[in-house]
C-alpha positions, 0 to 999 in steps of 0.5 A: 822871373825869366822872360819865358815864364813871364810869357807863360803867365801871360798866356795863362791870363789871356786864355783863362777860359782855356784852362780846361783844354790845357788840363786835358792835355796835361798828361802830354806835357813833360814830366819835369815841367814846372810853371814856377821854376825860374830856370831859363833853360826850362821847357818851351812855354808856347807861342803867341800866334798872329793870325788873320786880321792881327788876331793873337792866339796863345799856343800852349806846349800841349798844342804842339804835343797834341799835333805830335799825337795826331801825327802818330795816330795817322801813322798807325792808320797807314801802317794798319792800311785802315782807310776812313772817309770825311763826311761831306757837309750838305745843306741839311747838315748845315741847316740842322742844329742837331747834327754835330761835328766830330769835335762836338760843335754844332752845325748851326755854330759852324754855319754862323762861323762860315758866314763871318768868314766870308763877310770881309771878301778875299782880302780882309784876312786873306784866306784865313780858313785855307785848306791845309790838304791838297784836293785830290778830287774826292771828299776832303776836309774843305777850307770852310766847313759850311760850304763844301765842294759838292755845295758849290756844284749844287749851287750852280744854276741850271744849264739854261741860266748858265747859258745866259749868264755866260753870254752876259759875261762875254758881252760885259766883263770879258770885253773889259778884261779878257782874262782867259781864252773864251772859246776854250772856256766854253768847251770846258763848260760844255763838257762839265755840263754833260758830266753834271747831267750824267752824260760824260762820266770820264770828265774830271772836274778840276778845282781850278776850273771850278774856281774860274767858273764860279768867278764868272758866274758871280761877275755875270750876276753883277752885269746881267740885266735884271729881268734875266735874273728875275726870270731864272732866279725869281724875286731874289735881288741882284745884290743878294745873288751877287753876295751868294755867288761871291761867297761860293767863289771865294770858297771854290778859290780857297779849295783850289789852294790859291795863293799857295799853289796858283794857276793861270786860272785861279789867278784869273778867278781872283782878279775877277772876284776881287776886281769886280767890286773894286771902287775908286772911292775906297782906293786903300782897300784895293791895295791888297788886291794889287800887292798879292796879285803882283807877287802871285804874277811873279810866282807864275812868271807873268813878268817874263815875255811868254813866247820865250818860255818853252812849252807855252801854247799860243793860247797860253801866251796870250792869256799870260800877257792878258793877265800881266797887263791886267795887273799893271792896269790895276796898279795904275788905277789904285795909284790914280785913285789913292795918290800913291805911286805905282808899285810895279815899275816898268824896268821890273818886267819885259812883256810884249803887247797883247796880240790884237787878233781874234782869240777865237782864231788863236784857239782854232789855229792851236787845234790845227786851223788857219793861222789867225789874221783878223783883229777884233775891236776888243783886241784893239781896245783892250790893247789901247787901254793897256798902253794907257795904263803903261804910260800913266804908271810912268809919269805918275812917278814923275808927278808924285816926287816930293819936288816936281820940277819944270823938267819933270813937267816937260817929260810928263807932257812928252808921255801925254802926247805919246798917250794922245797919239796911240789912243787916236791911232787905235780910234782910227783902227777901230772906226776902220774896222767897224765900217766892215762889220756886218753885225748890228749896232746892238749885240743880242741880249738873248741867248745865241741860237744853237750854232758854233760858239766861235761866231758868237764870241766874234760877234760879241767882240766885234760890234758897232755898239762896242766900237762906239764905246771903245772910241768914246773911252779912248777920247776920255783916256787921251784927255785924262792925263791933263786932269791927273796932272792938274792937282800935283802941278798946282800944289807945286806952283807949276800951272803957269808953266803948264799953261805956257807948254800946253795952252789947251790943257784946261780944254782937255780937262774939260773934254775929260769930264764931258766924256766921263759924263757921257759914258756914265749916262748912256744906258747903252754902255751899262754892261761895260760899266765894270 
């Protein structure tokens, strides 16, 4: 018996429960199809489709015949110019066990299926239910039938709750990873809230903004004080709220067709969603985040210096740099946690360091304001962290060789000394800037009073508590390379050589450990533990 016939019989054995489906479409098969025929040139027996999480599904010839039939029906509808509407999935339909879909599937079973599809996150079967049709702004077949665009919008908290969540995000997560321009984002949030209240009918809600907005709300639930969450969401725990908005954020990013059609906003949303729960004790589960993120960044051209690209606005230049350096930093973090070499080599990209000036001034300058001049503690701090991971990615390749030599140790120490010098320089800039600040040591944790948003953004990005946190982190990062190289050099019996070249190496390792413990135990720094 020929191989196609054996595959055909294998498919029938795998899908014995699907015989009724094949019989229902038997009339669509070619008239001369004979399953017992040994002719090698017979009809196509079908395929084994490998889907998400390595799940195999047999697709019979009747499957493709059904697709051709559906295409013919669509063509007939277009010729007759008869429109149709896709029913939206409302919470009532989801919870109703009596309502059924057009295929006869109950809403209860769809709800169970939808819940399972989100349990593994974005990188557990990456976008297995990705929507096959672009979002045109109206009702559409959604990525997962249990959560639609209308459900996502209805699940957004009240304006007052969103206000506090946003400022918690800017005081916490945004300080560590500024992935978009804060002022431009707040302006669109305000336009969206007016549209939601019926006061801005001309506003058009885009899928990319919706994905980013839901990602911000999810991250805010992770960094907001519990008292504030209880005030707006009642007795719901932080974990339950985070899981709820994680599911909604993943649905929103699927509706935006990421990663098939990425944008700066959906890419930022993807990083926020998956890096918020990134844990160093599970490094291999983070590899897909960096791998997919690296390829999407290349698709968006982020590995090229944005100032040399035509038509890129000054604000987008800064955003593109932040996104690229964030991926480089995440790649180095995963490499440090897993012991694997970094994936991104410095020779594969050429992107300048970020602009340390105020992002609010950059946005105002684009709108016709004064040229940006003042720096922020956030800009100096984030720029220092990007420089650290850039250098760390370089010397990780040296100490992860199969045979580390004394020459490799010398090069590693040169890079380590450069890291120490840069961290100390950035610390001096931060200390000098913090002395001129008029803001208090502790930024206000309540919602800012009604006044220009750029003032509150600037205060969130430049305050004395952030300056204290930044200087302690940079002190830790300056000593961290010695802790990183200790294990590999001990494996290759090069510790004595290290102590000869750098007698203070062990003391540097102690400094790193003590600095880490101080940061972890200080409750004032809790908003930045993300």
